[in-house]
Phi, psi and omega in degrees: 000132184253137178282119177263107185267125180262115182297324185286328184255349176067031179206168180247168181268345189262329186308313180300324181292332180269356180070034180225168180287157176299321182297314180295323178297317179296320179297316180300321179292321179294326181294335181280345184282144176269122184291321186236131180250123184304330183282350181258130180306150183306319186293348178258004187256022184289134180197155170287157177304148182291154170292128184236165178284355179294145171279161181295348180272354180279130182275134179237117179281131178220143166275141189242124172241119183235127185235137179225136180275127179293135174062029184302321186263000184282144168297151006269025179284122178266176177300324178297316179295320179299321177298320179291324176298315180298315180299318180294318179298315180295325178294315179297316181291321177303315180294318182293315179291326178302328179294339180282344179055050180272155170285154182301331183281355186270353179209158179225146186238138176229127179286137179241020179079282179263017180188191185218140171249128176238128178249125182253140180286163187300337182278003174266118181301128184295327180299333182286345174287330178274318175212121017265356190300303182296321178302313180292324179296318178297314180298318178295323180294317178299314180296319178300313185291338179291332185246345184282147171303156187305317183291343182256004175284144186239146167229142191235144166256130186229137175235135173241126184215176174205149179177191183262125181241162171247160182220138171224191184293348180265343180141196180265151177201165178149164184300318181294325177289320176301320180296318179298316178295321178298320181291315184292335179260007184290151176298326182297313181288324175300316181294322178299317179291322179294333185273356181237159175266357180290154185276355185207139170238141185240133176238124175247148182282167178303322180299317180289319181295310184291326183274334186236297193300312187293345180271005172055052174296165184306129177085001183237123182246109180300336184294339182265007176260139180242129179287135181223157173251125185244129177275122179227107177051057177065020177231139177266125180243128176279129181214178183232127185258136172227135173248099185302141181294000000 
């Protein structure tokens, strides 16, 4: 039985028959929907997290990939150029994540205007976010910039983190997610990208470095990471910087 929700009247026809509220009936129907369809490109799969039966006090572990485009709002970039930058970023990210061969249910994507947030579920190995994902993203970015007009060339600040998040009907939130946003927008990471000609700088948190990087999984070299202290909202956060070759 399907809940038919009437926008004009704000209620459904099925809820009374099931002995439940219209609101609960609508939630149950949303839970049955698949957020991401493998046949649809990643850039078309943007959605807020689904309404779930979890309470906001339930902890959800997620790996966090946060990407931000340098100088997205600066002149001479127009709205048209910004749209092309976004399209290019989603295409590059779509290709990089596609190489991981994940199921649609294993990650969720949220548009951030001048960047992208991707949350990976616990069954996705964290080392694969660094290699091959970041490796492929860098290669795609280099190729893109070789042929793109100057205003459409991109340079990216990237943060990889992991932690415990909460979720409600409005989305995900939590201290670990705040920390990732603080790092990707920090003056330190902006300065690192400004000081190099490379198209991407990567910052991983202490948790990622100690749990993944230092153990030298395939494709990851701890020797090319540099420990840094990053100021985020009057707090010093220890992290590890890599500027991919």
